[in-house]
MIZA-595869 format. One line per field, with one value per atom (N, C-alpha, C): z, y, x; residue in one letter; residue number from 1; atom name. Coordinates in pm, 1 decimal, m for minus. Layout:
zz <- c(Z,...)
yy <- c(Y,...)
xx <- c(X,...)
nuro <- c(a,...)
drenti <- c(NUM,...)
fivo <- c(CA,...)
//
This chain:
zz <- c(5952.6,5920.4,5905.4,5853.7,5824.5,5956.3,6064.6,6199.8,6246.6,6231.4,6273.6,6206.9,6065.2,5989.2,6032.5,6077.0,6115.4,6250.1,6331.2,6461.6,6455.2,6369.8,6343.4,6277.5,6188.8,6140.8,6247.1,6333.9,6432.6,6543.6,6573.3,6668.8,6602.5,6470.0,6414.3,6394.7,6459.8,6452.8,6298.2,6274.7,6157.6,6132.1,6007.3,5968.6,6044.8,6053.2,6115.6,6265.8,6347.8,6476.2,6521.5,6419.4,6437.8,6510.3,6470.0,6534.5,6685.2,6701.6,6852.6,6932.0,6876.9,6948.5,6984.5,6894.6,6897.5,7007.4,7012.2,7105.3,7245.3,7257.0,7381.4,7434.7,7351.3,7390.6,7450.9,7378.5,7423.3,7554.1,7573.7,7707.6,7817.0,7785.9,7895.1,7919.2,7814.9,7838.8,7916.5,7870.2,7935.8,8093.3,8119.9,8254.4,8336.5,8275.1,8331.6,8370.1,8280.2,8291.8,8401.4,8399.0,8496.4,8630.1,8653.1,8780.7,8829.3,8739.3,8772.1,8830.1,8754.7,8799.2,8932.5,8942.8,9071.2,9202.4,9172.1,9288.6,9328.3,9240.9,9269.2,9246.3,9178.0,9167.0,9154.2,9072.9,9047.0,9178.1,9272.9,9394.1,9475.5,9459.3,9545.1,9503.6,9400.4,9356.4,9437.1,9494.7,9557.8,9704.9,9776.8,9929.3,9996.4,9935.5,10002.0,10091.4,10218.7,10326.3,10297.2,10218.6,10178.7,10107.0,10036.6,9963.2,10061.8,10187.7,10291.3,10315.9,10299.0,10324.8,10214.7,10096.1,9985.6,10062.9,10144.9,10206.6,10345.5,10357.0,10488.0,10610.6,10607.5,10734.9,10793.3,10698.9,10734.7,10806.0,10805.7,10854.3,11003.2,11102.7,11241.6,11250.9,11164.1,11155.2,11098.1,10991.8,10928.2,11032.8,11111.1,11192.9,11298.4,11377.8,11484.7,11444.0,11344.0,11284.7,11268.1,11189.4,11148.7,11275.6,11389.0,11506.7,11610.4,11557.2,11651.6,11620.0,11706.3,11690.8,11555.5,11494.3,11367.8,11246.3,11286.7,11164.2,11099.0,11165.4,11110.8,11009.1,11018.2,10949.9,10884.0,10911.2,10873.8,10803.6,10687.7,10602.2,10661.4,10611.2,10635.6,10582.1,10450.5,10406.6,10463.4,10552.4,10624.0,10720.3,10764.7,10866.8,10819.5,10717.2,10680.2,10550.2,10487.9,10365.0,10389.0,10334.0,10344.5,10259.6,10328.4,10261.1,10232.9,10226.6,10191.8,10042.4,9950.5,9808.9,9738.4,9621.2,9542.6,9512.5,9477.1,9416.6,9556.6,9665.5,9776.8,9802.4,9809.6,9836.1,9749.0,9629.0,9534.9,9526.1,9567.8,9572.6,9686.6,9797.4,9931.4,9930.1,9849.7,9827.1,9722.0,9636.3,9540.4,9615.7,9677.0,9744.2,9854.1,9939.6,10041.1,9981.0,9869.5,9802.2,9742.6,9687.5,9631.4,9741.7,9861.3,9968.2,10014.1,10033.7,10059.1,9973.8,9851.0,9747.8,9745.7,9767.2,9770.9,9898.3,10009.7,10140.8,10124.5,10070.6,10076.9,9962.3,9856.4,9741.4,9795.3,9865.5,9907.9,10053.5,10100.4,10230.5,10350.0,10352.2,10467.2,10550.6,10556.9,10644.8,10796.9,10895.5,11024.5,11077.1,11200.0,11248.0,11294.2,11366.2,11405.0,11319.4,11252.7,11172.0,11236.9,11224.4,11280.2,11192.2,11227.0,11136.6,11115.2,10989.1,10948.4,10990.8,11008.3,11037.8,10939.4,10818.8,10739.6,10752.3,10788.7,10833.9,10965.3,11057.5,11184.4,11162.1,11088.2,11069.0,10996.1,10896.1,10811.9,10925.5,11006.6,11102.3,11209.3,11267.4,11356.0,11310.1,11168.2,11098.9,11076.5,11048.3,11015.5,11161.4,11272.3,11392.9,11431.9,11411.1,11433.5,11340.8,11211.0,11113.7,11146.9,11196.1,11207.2,11349.2,11446.4,11596.3,11624.0,11536.5,11552.9,11665.4,11650.5,11743.7,11885.2,11911.2,12052.3,12109.3,12007.2,12054.1,12084.6,12010.6,12015.3,11935.9,11982.9,11904.1,11924.8,11811.0,11825.3,11709.4,11740.1,11645.5,11666.5,11561.1,11576.1,11573.8,11652.0,11667.1,11631.0,11571.6,11539.2,11646.8,11679.8,11768.8,11747.9,11715.2,11685.5,11576.8,11468.1,11348.7,11388.6,11498.8,11538.9,11550.2,11503.7,11534.9,11643.5,11721.3,11848.2,11860.3,11935.2,11965.7,12065.8,12033.5,12105.1,12254.7,12342.0,12486.9,12553.5,12495.9,12551.4,12526.4,12412.0,12387.3,12359.8,12306.6,12282.5,12142.0,12083.0,11967.9,12025.3,11954.3,11996.5,12038.7,11979.9,12011.0,12129.9,12177.7,12298.5,12413.6,12412.8,12508.9,12459.0,12342.1,12279.0,12207.2,12278.7,12222.2,12153.2,12193.5,12145.4,12037.5,11990.5,11883.3,11753.4,11651.2,11633.5,11631.3,11664.6,11632.3,11740.5,11868.5,11966.2,12031.0,12113.9,12171.6,12079.6,12049.5,11961.2,11831.0,11733.1,11603.2,11507.4,11591.4,11517.9,11479.7,11379.1,11346.9,11455.7,11557.9,11667.2,11764.2,11751.7,11852.2,11815.1,11680.2,11632.0,11557.2,11602.7,11517.5,11441.6,11506.8,11462.8,11390.5,11352.4,11299.0,11175.1,11180.4,11069.7,10983.0,10858.1,10757.3,10624.8,10543.0,10406.1,10334.5,10240.2,10146.6,10054.0,10020.6,9929.3,9779.9,9705.0,9559.5,9509.1,9418.6,9351.4,9271.3,9278.5,9182.9,9054.7,9048.7,8934.0,8878.7,8763.3,8706.4,8699.7,8706.4,8701.4,8577.3,8467.2,8337.0,8328.0,8404.5,8408.3,8492.5,8598.5,8696.8,8619.9,8524.3,8460.9,8369.9,8310.9,8212.1,8281.6,8400.7,8486.7,8530.5,8582.7,8623.3,8519.0,8400.5,8293.9,8251.4,8262.8,8223.8,8328.3,8457.3,8556.0,8530.4)
yy <- c(12105.6,11998.8,12038.2,12151.6,12199.3,12221.9,12255.6,12273.5,12139.3,12043.6,11908.2,11845.2,11871.0,11834.9,11887.3,12023.6,12090.5,12040.9,12005.3,11953.4,11814.7,11721.9,11608.8,11619.0,11695.9,11726.3,11784.3,11869.0,11924.1,11816.6,11715.9,11599.4,11499.7,11461.1,11365.5,11414.0,11353.6,11406.9,11380.5,11458.8,11420.7,11283.4,11243.4,11094.8,11038.8,11111.5,11071.1,11033.8,11105.9,11092.2,10998.6,10944.8,10882.9,10735.4,10668.2,10544.2,10564.8,10648.9,10671.4,10720.8,10799.9,10837.7,10724.6,10633.9,10509.9,10420.6,10399.1,10319.9,10377.0,10511.9,10582.8,10571.7,10589.2,10587.8,10451.4,10343.2,10196.5,10171.1,10226.3,10214.8,10275.4,10402.3,10477.3,10400.7,10361.6,10292.0,10166.4,10088.2,9963.8,9978.8,10087.3,10105.3,10153.6,10221.0,10263.2,10151.9,10061.1,9930.4,9845.6,9838.4,9748.9,9813.0,9941.6,10012.7,9983.0,10007.3,9990.0,9843.5,9738.4,9603.1,9585.4,9614.9,9582.0,9657.9,9767.4,9841.2,9794.1,9691.2,9659.2,9779.0,9877.4,9990.5,9975.1,9866.4,9858.5,9809.6,9749.5,9703.1,9814.6,9938.7,10047.6,10105.7,10060.7,10110.2,10021.8,9907.5,9829.0,9855.6,9801.3,9811.7,9692.5,9614.3,9490.7,9522.8,9478.7,9509.7,9467.3,9348.7,9309.6,9405.3,9506.7,9612.2,9685.4,9715.5,9784.2,9727.8,9588.5,9540.8,9520.9,9593.3,9595.7,9666.9,9745.4,9806.4,9728.6,9694.9,9601.3,9680.1,9814.4,9902.3,9876.8,9843.9,9826.4,9694.7,9601.3,9469.9,9458.2,9540.4,9534.0,9595.7,9687.6,9750.5,9656.5,9566.6,9473.5,9347.4,9310.4,9198.6,9230.1,9343.0,9373.9,9404.6,9463.4,9479.4,9336.4,9256.6,9131.7,9048.4,9060.6,8976.4,9068.6,9181.2,9254.8,9254.7,9314.2,9304.0,9373.8,9449.1,9514.4,9421.5,9320.2,9243.0,9156.7,9137.5,9040.7,9101.2,9239.4,9291.3,9443.6,9486.4,9623.1,9618.6,9694.1,9694.7,9820.0,9829.3,9947.3,10074.5,10049.0,10177.0,10213.0,10119.4,10176.1,10262.3,10270.2,10366.9,10485.1,10452.0,10545.2,10621.9,10604.7,10676.2,10750.1,10869.4,10925.2,10837.1,10851.9,10792.2,10880.1,11018.8,11094.4,11103.2,11072.6,11054.1,10986.8,10931.0,10859.7,10957.7,11078.4,11160.6,11196.4,11218.0,11254.8,11111.2,11007.5,10879.1,10856.9,10868.4,10847.6,10955.9,11078.1,11182.3,11168.6,11129.3,11105.3,10999.5,10883.2,10769.1,10810.0,10884.8,10933.5,11021.4,11128.3,11205.4,11139.0,11052.4,10975.6,10881.6,10816.7,10710.3,10778.2,10899.6,10978.0,10989.4,11041.2,11087.4,10960.3,10845.8,10714.4,10673.0,10677.2,10639.5,10713.5,10847.8,10926.3,10905.1,10884.5,10867.2,10734.7,10620.4,10507.0,10482.1,10564.3,10559.8,10624.3,10730.6,10812.8,10755.6,10649.1,10592.9,10697.1,10780.6,10885.2,10845.3,10708.3,10673.6,10667.2,10705.1,10693.7,10562.3,10525.8,10391.3,10366.3,10469.0,10469.8,10564.7,10510.8,10597.4,10673.8,10806.9,10891.1,10930.3,10935.8,10977.3,11121.8,11163.0,11304.4,11372.0,11505.8,11578.2,11531.8,11536.7,11496.9,11359.6,11258.9,11136.0,11132.5,11220.3,11216.9,11260.9,11356.0,11387.9,11279.2,11214.5,11091.0,10989.6,10944.8,10840.0,10870.3,11003.8,11044.1,11043.4,11095.3,11095.3,10952.3,10861.6,10715.1,10650.5,10679.0,10610.9,10649.9,10774.4,10834.8,10776.8,10767.4,10716.9,10572.7,10492.6,10352.3,10317.3,10408.6,10381.4,10492.7,10556.3,10658.7,10602.6,10501.2,10449.5,10438.9,10400.3,10388.9,10528.7,10614.1,10762.6,10868.2,10815.1,10916.5,11024.5,11154.0,11264.8,11307.1,11326.8,11358.0,11451.8,11561.1,11656.7,11671.9,11727.6,11746.2,11885.5,11912.7,12037.3,12035.3,12149.8,12159.0,12234.5,12179.3,12258.5,12216.0,12328.6,12299.0,12198.4,12206.2,12113.9,11960.6,11943.4,11805.0,11808.7,11699.9,11683.0,11612.1,11680.3,11633.9,11593.8,11489.5,11471.0,11564.2,11617.6,11735.0,11699.4,11789.7,11768.3,11697.6,11625.3,11541.7,11617.6,11668.4,11734.2,11628.4,11514.2,11407.4,11330.0,11284.6,11182.1,11051.0,10976.6,10855.6,10770.4,10758.8,10675.9,10742.6,10853.9,10893.3,10801.9,10766.1,10651.4,10509.7,10496.9,10350.3,10345.1,10356.2,10348.7,10224.9,10108.1,9988.7,9924.2,9999.5,9953.8,10030.6,9964.4,9814.5,9783.6,9862.8,9818.2,9775.5,9771.4,9717.5,9807.4,9756.1,9853.4,9860.1,9978.1,10002.6,9937.3,10002.3,9967.5,9994.7,9963.6,9965.6,9830.3,9810.5,9686.1,9601.2,9664.5,9578.0,9537.1,9594.1,9554.5,9426.0,9382.7,9263.5,9182.2,9155.2,9097.5,8959.4,8874.9,8757.3,8760.1,8873.5,8886.7,8784.5,8710.6,8624.1,8716.8,8728.2,8799.3,8729.2,8747.2,8679.2,8713.3,8605.6,8618.3,8724.8,8811.8,8924.7,8853.0,8943.7,8912.1,8904.7,8808.9,8787.1,8913.2,8962.0,9071.3,9007.9,8894.6,8845.5,8738.9,8750.5,8653.8,8522.1,8412.6,8276.9,8246.1,8306.4,8262.0,8302.0,8415.4,8460.6,8358.1,8329.9,8222.1,8093.8,8043.5,7933.7,7937.2,8052.8,8068.7,8057.3,8107.5,8139.1,7987.4,7916.7,7793.8,7682.2,7684.6,7600.4,7623.6,7740.8,7775.2,7718.6,7683.6,7637.1,7485.8)
xx <- c(9526.0,9607.2,9754.5,9772.4,9904.7,9981.8,9924.6,9995.3,10032.3,9949.0,9973.5,10094.3,10098.4,10214.9,10344.9,10344.0,10454.0,10505.1,10399.6,10435.2,10511.8,10453.9,10522.2,10660.2,10680.6,10821.5,10922.1,10854.9,10939.2,10973.8,10872.7,10908.5,11009.5,10993.5,11072.4,11207.3,11328.4,11472.6,11508.5,11626.4,11690.3,11722.0,11730.0,11765.2,11881.1,11989.3,12114.8,12080.7,12000.9,11969.6,11850.5,11786.0,11656.6,11704.8,11803.6,11838.1,11879.7,11966.7,11995.1,11886.6,11793.9,11676.1,11587.5,11570.9,11481.3,11553.7,11675.6,11748.3,11735.9,11766.0,11754.1,11606.9,11518.7,11378.8,11340.6,11391.5,11362.4,11429.0,11543.1,11611.8,11525.3,11489.6,11425.2,11283.7,11217.8,11091.9,11109.9,11213.6,11251.2,11282.2,11364.5,11395.1,11266.0,11190.5,11062.9,10973.8,10954.9,10879.8,10940.8,11066.6,11140.1,11124.9,11139.4,11113.4,10974.7,10877.8,10739.5,10706.8,10770.7,10757.7,10827.8,10947.6,11027.5,10974.1,10908.5,10854.7,10708.9,10651.2,10522.9,10424.8,10449.6,10376.5,10228.0,10182.0,10039.5,9974.2,10042.2,9982.2,9931.5,9980.9,9937.9,9802.9,9753.1,9616.3,9504.8,9546.6,9465.0,9450.4,9356.6,9347.9,9395.4,9471.4,9535.0,9642.2,9625.4,9723.0,9885.5,9883.2,10025.0,10100.2,10032.5,10095.9,10185.7,10146.1,10223.7,10364.2,10368.4,10499.2,10585.6,10558.7,10651.5,10776.1,10763.2,10876.9,10894.4,11026.5,11053.6,11035.9,11040.9,11020.8,10878.8,10781.9,10635.8,10609.1,10703.3,10682.2,10629.1,10693.1,10646.8,10500.8,10464.8,10327.9,10220.3,10268.1,10173.9,10159.6,10264.8,10263.2,10164.9,10186.4,10105.7,9967.6,9937.3,9805.6,9740.8,9812.1,9743.9,9696.9,9755.0,9710.2,9639.3,9595.8,9511.4,9373.0,9276.7,9145.7,9088.6,9171.6,9146.3,9199.4,9270.1,9336.9,9242.4,9101.6,9018.3,8929.3,8905.7,8802.3,8839.1,8955.3,8990.1,9119.8,9114.5,9249.2,9331.3,9455.9,9538.4,9465.9,9416.8,9347.9,9235.8,9160.5,9035.2,9068.4,9194.4,9234.1,9322.3,9407.1,9509.3,9484.9,9365.9,9333.1,9196.1,9176.2,9049.1,8929.1,8814.4,8702.7,8586.6,8607.1,8505.8,8469.6,8568.1,8540.5,8647.0,8618.0,8719.2,8843.7,8810.1,8929.9,9024.2,8975.1,9065.3,9129.7,9067.6,9138.5,9262.3,9251.8,9374.1,9462.4,9416.7,9504.7,9592.9,9536.7,9606.1,9713.1,9658.1,9743.8,9864.2,9837.0,9959.3,10048.2,10007.7,10107.6,10169.3,10106.7,10175.3,10275.0,10242.8,10319.7,10444.3,10425.2,10550.6,10648.8,10588.0,10673.9,10747.1,10682.4,10750.9,10852.6,10821.7,10901.4,11042.1,11024.6,11137.8,11217.2,11158.9,11233.8,11306.7,11239.1,11296.5,11400.3,11379.3,11485.2,11604.3,11597.1,11718.4,11762.9,11723.5,11744.3,11754.4,11638.2,11632.9,11541.9,11482.0,11380.7,11422.6,11347.2,11379.7,11373.1,11424.7,11431.0,11281.8,11205.5,11081.0,10987.7,10890.8,10815.4,10713.2,10695.1,10604.4,10494.9,10368.9,10264.8,10272.2,10249.5,10266.8,10115.5,10111.8,10002.5,9863.6,9891.5,9779.6,9729.4,9814.2,9781.6,9705.4,9748.3,9674.0,9518.1,9503.3,9362.3,9283.5,9346.0,9279.9,9252.7,9339.4,9314.8,9206.0,9218.0,9118.9,8976.3,8968.1,8842.4,8793.6,8880.1,8824.8,8797.7,8865.9,8836.0,8687.6,8660.5,8527.6,8415.2,8452.9,8378.5,8330.5,8423.0,8388.8,8324.1,8364.6,8318.5,8209.4,8140.0,8055.0,7952.7,7889.3,7781.7,7841.4,7964.1,8013.8,8039.0,8082.4,8109.3,7982.4,7868.6,7758.0,7790.2,7735.6,7763.5,7900.3,7988.0,8129.1,8157.5,8199.7,8249.9,8403.2,8474.3,8622.1,8654.9,8746.5,8805.8,8960.2,9006.3,9149.6,9228.5,9346.0,9417.6,9569.5,9657.3,9798.6,9816.5,9732.2,9743.5,9690.3,9639.2,9594.6,9446.2,9366.2,9238.3,9193.0,9117.5,9074.8,8915.2,8888.6,8750.2,8698.4,8578.9,8520.2,8508.6,8552.3,8536.4,8656.9,8720.4,8830.9,8971.4,8977.1,9115.4,9227.3,9177.8,9262.7,9234.9,9337.5,9322.4,9270.6,9204.0,9168.1,9285.4,9386.3,9503.2,9587.5,9551.0,9611.7,9582.0,9459.6,9418.6,9435.9,9396.5,9404.5,9526.8,9629.1,9782.7,9811.3,9780.9,9824.0,9724.8,9627.2,9543.0,9579.2,9581.4,9598.5,9750.4,9848.7,9988.9,10062.9,10001.1,10079.4,10191.4,10282.1,10385.3,10494.2,10546.9,10668.8,10663.4,10690.0,10691.2,10817.2,10931.0,11051.1,11101.3,11188.1,11241.8,11271.9,11334.4,11385.2,11272.5,11154.5,11038.3,10967.9,10982.9,10915.3,11023.8,11134.8,11236.4,11191.9,11102.6,11065.7,10931.1,10883.3,10747.1,10721.4,10611.7,10584.1,10490.8,10529.6,10460.1,10458.4,10367.0,10350.9,10473.7,10503.5,10619.1,10585.6,10701.0,10685.9,10668.3,10624.7,10613.9,10756.2,10779.7,10907.6,10942.9,11068.2,11102.8,11139.4,11208.2,11252.4,11153.5,11103.2,10993.9,11038.0,10952.9,11001.0,11066.1,11021.0,11095.5,11228.3,11272.2,11419.4,11496.9,11440.1,11486.8,11518.1,11420.7,11447.7,11559.7,11585.9,11697.1,11828.9,11825.7,11949.3,11982.2,11883.4,11899.8,11941.8,11885.6,11935.6,12078.8,12131.1,12266.9,12373.2,12335.1,12410.4,12459.2)
nuro <- c(m,m,m,n,n,n,k,k,k,f,f,f,k,k,k,k,k,k,f,f,f,i,i,i,e,e,e,w,w,w,i,i,i,i,i,i,p,p,p,p,p,p,a,a,a,r,r,r,f,f,f,q,q,q,m,m,m,p,p,p,v,v,v,i,i,i,i,i,i,l,l,l,t,t,t,g,g,g,i,i,i,l,l,l,v,v,v,g,g,g,a,a,a,g,g,g,i,i,i,t,t,t,a,a,a,f,f,f,h,h,h,l,l,l,s,s,s,n,n,n,a,a,a,s,s,s,s,s,s,y,y,y,l,l,l,s,s,s,d,d,d,e,e,e,p,p,p,r,r,r,t,t,t,c,c,c,i,i,i,n,n,n,c,c,c,h,h,h,l,l,l,m,m,m,t,t,t,p,p,p,h,h,h,f,f,f,a,a,a,t,t,t,w,w,w,q,q,q,y,y,y,s,s,s,s,s,s,h,h,h,g,g,g,r,r,r,s,s,s,v,v,v,t,t,t,c,c,c,g,g,g,d,d,d,c,c,c,h,h,h,v,v,v,p,p,p,h,h,h,d,d,d,n,n,n,f,f,f,f,f,f,n,n,n,k,k,k,y,y,y,m,m,m,f,f,f,k,k,k,a,a,a,s,s,s,d,d,d,g,g,g,m,m,m,r,r,r,h,h,h,a,a,a,t,t,t,v,v,v,f,f,f,t,t,t,l,l,l,h,h,h,t,t,t,e,e,e,p,p,p,d,d,d,i,i,i,i,i,i,q,q,q,i,i,i,k,k,k,p,p,p,a,a,a,g,g,g,v,v,v,r,r,r,v,v,v,v,v,v,q,q,q,d,d,d,n,n,n,c,c,c,i,i,i,r,r,r,c,c,c,h,h,h,e,e,e,k,k,k,q,q,q,l,l,l,g,g,g,e,e,e,s,s,s,s,s,s,l,l,l,i,i,i,e,e,e,q,q,q,d,d,d,g,g,g,r,r,r,a,a,a,f,f,f,s,s,s,h,h,h,g,g,g,e,e,e,g,g,g,r,r,r,l,l,l,c,c,c,w,w,w,d,d,d,c,c,c,h,h,h,r,r,r,h,h,h,v,v,v,p,p,p,h,h,h,g,g,g,i,i,i,g,g,g,n,n,n,s,s,s,q,q,q,t,t,t,s,s,s,t,t,t,p,p,p,y,y,y,a,a,a,q,q,q,v,v,v,p,p,p,d,d,d,q,q,q,t,t,t,k,k,k,a,a,a,v,v,v,p,p,p,d,d,d,w,w,w,i,i,i,n,n,n,e,e,e,i,i,i,i,i,i,n,n,n,t,t,t,k,k,k,k,k,k)
drenti <- c(1,1,1,2,2,2,3,3,3,4,4,4,5,5,5,6,6,6,7,7,7,8,8,8,9,9,9,10,10,10,11,11,11,12,12,12,13,13,13,14,14,14,15,15,15,16,16,16,17,17,17,18,18,18,19,19,19,20,20,20,21,21,21,22,22,22,23,23,23,24,24,24,25,25,25,26,26,26,27,27,27,28,28,28,29,29,29,30,30,30,31,31,31,32,32,32,33,33,33,34,34,34,35,35,35,36,36,36,37,37,37,38,38,38,39,39,39,40,40,40,41,41,41,42,42,42,43,43,43,44,44,44,45,45,45,46,46,46,47,47,47,48,48,48,49,49,49,50,50,50,51,51,51,52,52,52,53,53,53,54,54,54,55,55,55,56,56,56,57,57,57,58,58,58,59,59,59,60,60,60,61,61,61,62,62,62,63,63,63,64,64,64,65,65,65,66,66,66,67,67,67,68,68,68,69,69,69,70,70,70,71,71,71,72,72,72,73,73,73,74,74,74,75,75,75,76,76,76,77,77,77,78,78,78,79,79,79,80,80,80,81,81,81,82,82,82,83,83,83,84,84,84,85,85,85,86,86,86,87,87,87,88,88,88,89,89,89,90,90,90,91,91,91,92,92,92,93,93,93,94,94,94,95,95,95,96,96,96,97,97,97,98,98,98,99,99,99,100,100,100,101,101,101,102,102,102,103,103,103,104,104,104,105,105,105,106,106,106,107,107,107,108,108,108,109,109,109,110,110,110,111,111,111,112,112,112,113,113,113,114,114,114,115,115,115,116,116,116,117,117,117,118,118,118,119,119,119,120,120,120,121,121,121,122,122,122,123,123,123,124,124,124,125,125,125,126,126,126,127,127,127,128,128,128,129,129,129,130,130,130,131,131,131,132,132,132,133,133,133,134,134,134,135,135,135,136,136,136,137,137,137,138,138,138,139,139,139,140,140,140,141,141,141,142,142,142,143,143,143,144,144,144,145,145,145,146,146,146,147,147,147,148,148,148,149,149,149,150,150,150,151,151,151,152,152,152,153,153,153,154,154,154,155,155,155,156,156,156,157,157,157,158,158,158,159,159,159,160,160,160,161,161,161,162,162,162,163,163,163,164,164,164,165,165,165,166,166,166,167,167,167,168,168,168,169,169,169,170,170,170,171,171,171,172,172,172,173,173,173,174,174,174,175,175,175,176,176,176,177,177,177,178,178,178,179,179,179,180,180,180,181,181,181,182,182,182,183,183,183,184,184,184,185,185,185,186,186,186,187,187,187,188,188,188,189,189,189,190,190,190,191,191,191,192,192,192,193,193,193,194,194,194,195,195,195,196,196,196,197,197,197,198,198,198)
fivo <- c(N,CA,C,N,CA,C,N,CA,C,N,CA,C,N,CA,C,N,CA,C,N,CA,C,N,CA,C,N,CA,C,N,CA,C,N,CA,C,N,CA,C,N,CA,C,N,CA,C,N,CA,C,N,CA,C,N,CA,C,N,CA,C,N,CA,C,N,CA,C,N,CA,C,N,CA,C,N,CA,C,N,CA,C,N,CA,C,N,CA,C,N,CA,C,N,CA,C,N,CA,C,N,CA,C,N,CA,C,N,CA,C,N,CA,C,N,CA,C,N,CA,C,N,CA,C,N,CA,C,N,CA,C,N,CA,C,N,CA,C,N,CA,C,N,CA,C,N,CA,C,N,CA,C,N,CA,C,N,CA,C,N,CA,C,N,CA,C,N,CA,C,N,CA,C,N,CA,C,N,CA,C,N,CA,C,N,CA,C,N,CA,C,N,CA,C,N,CA,C,N,CA,C,N,CA,C,N,CA,C,N,CA,C,N,CA,C,N,CA,C,N,CA,C,N,CA,C,N,CA,C,N,CA,C,N,CA,C,N,CA,C,N,CA,C,N,CA,C,N,CA,C,N,CA,C,N,CA,C,N,CA,C,N,CA,C,N,CA,C,N,CA,C,N,CA,C,N,CA,C,N,CA,C,N,CA,C,N,CA,C,N,CA,C,N,CA,C,N,CA,C,N,CA,C,N,CA,C,N,CA,C,N,CA,C,N,CA,C,N,CA,C,N,CA,C,N,CA,C,N,CA,C,N,CA,C,N,CA,C,N,CA,C,N,CA,C,N,CA,C,N,CA,C,N,CA,C,N,CA,C,N,CA,C,N,CA,C,N,CA,C,N,CA,C,N,CA,C,N,CA,C,N,CA,C,N,CA,C,N,CA,C,N,CA,C,N,CA,C,N,CA,C,N,CA,C,N,CA,C,N,CA,C,N,CA,C,N,CA,C,N,CA,C,N,CA,C,N,CA,C,N,CA,C,N,CA,C,N,CA,C,N,CA,C,N,CA,C,N,CA,C,N,CA,C,N,CA,C,N,CA,C,N,CA,C,N,CA,C,N,CA,C,N,CA,C,N,CA,C,N,CA,C,N,CA,C,N,CA,C,N,CA,C,N,CA,C,N,CA,C,N,CA,C,N,CA,C,N,CA,C,N,CA,C,N,CA,C,N,CA,C,N,CA,C,N,CA,C,N,CA,C,N,CA,C,N,CA,C,N,CA,C,N,CA,C,N,CA,C,N,CA,C,N,CA,C,N,CA,C,N,CA,C,N,CA,C,N,CA,C,N,CA,C,N,CA,C,N,CA,C,N,CA,C,N,CA,C,N,CA,C,N,CA,C,N,CA,C,N,CA,C,N,CA,C,N,CA,C,N,CA,C,N,CA,C,N,CA,C,N,CA,C,N,CA,C,N,CA,C,N,CA,C,N,CA,C,N,CA,C,N,CA,C,N,CA,C,N,CA,C,N,CA,C,N,CA,C,N,CA,C,N,CA,C,N,CA,C,N,CA,C,N,CA,C,N,CA,C,N,CA,C,N,CA,C,N,CA,C,N,CA,C)
//
C-alpha cells in the first residue's frame, strides 16, 4: 500500500501546477474525442462497406464494387481482410488503417491506389476461400512476394481484371459516381445553434 501511495504522490503535480495540468488534460482529451468523432474511427470496427468511403479516394472503388456481381452479397472486408481468425482480422485492419490514416493525414496518397503485398496475399486467399468449389483442388505457392494459384502462375485478378472494380479506379475514371451520403462531421445540435444565431 505504501508503494501505491508514493505512486499517487508522484503522479499528482504540486498545487500550483494542478489547474494548468487539468486544463491541458481536458484540451488533449477533448481534441482526441473530436478527432475520433470527425474521422468516424468507430466505423472501422464494422464490416459496413460505407466505411471505405470515409475517404474520398475510395469513391471509385465503392461505386464500381456496388454495381458489380460482388456488390449484392460480398462486402469489402470479405475480400480485403483475413478470415482465418478474429485476432488476425483486427490486427490487419488496425495496421492497414494506421497506414491509411497516416497517408491521408500527410496528403501523400497516390492518384491511383496500388494494393500492397500483404493485401495481395489476403485477397488471393479470399478469392480461393469463396470460389473453392469452382477451382477444385487449389494450393498456393509464393513467388517474388506474390501468392499464385498452383499450376497457373497467376493471381486470380490477372485474368479476372475487372472483378469487382471495373476498369481503372482513379478519381477521373468515375467522375459522376453515385455513392451514399457521408456521415455528417458536425452534429445536428451544433448546426441548430449556428442557424439560430443567423
